[in-house]
N, C-alpha and C positions, 0 to 999 in steps of 0.2 A: 232844703237842698238849694244851695246857692251856686250859680255858675260864675259869679264875679261879673265884671263888665263884659257886655257882649263884644266879641271880636267880629271883625268883618269876615264873612264867610264867602269864599269864592267858589262858585259852582262851575265845574267843567264837565263837558260831555264829550266823550271820545267814542266815535262810532267807526267800526269797520264791518266787514261782511259777517263776521260771526258774533260780535258782541256790541252792545251799546253800554258803555260804562259811564255812570254819573258819579262824580266825586265831589264831595263838599266837605270842607274841614278835613277830619281824619277818616271820613267814611267813604266807602266805595260801594256802589251797587251795580250789578250787571242786570240791566233791564230784561234781557232775554231770560235769565235764570229766574227772576221774579215772575215774569210772565208764565214760565213753565210751572212754577209752584202754584200760581193762581189757577191754572188750568187743571192741575192735579186735584186741588181742593174742590173745584167745581165738579169734577168727575166723581169725587167721593161723596159729595152732597147728593148728587143724582142717584148714586147707588143706594145711599141710606134711605132716600125717600121712596124707593120702590117697595 
């Protein structure tokens, strides 16, 4: 798997009251959504360990 020459990647973070969006290259992540997913996974782990 070759990606060719590395390009400069600009990271930008946009925040407003509902979202925190991080974008770099062609990817965008909403931090709030990622946080919610992590909380759900933790909750599932706790249920399984009971």
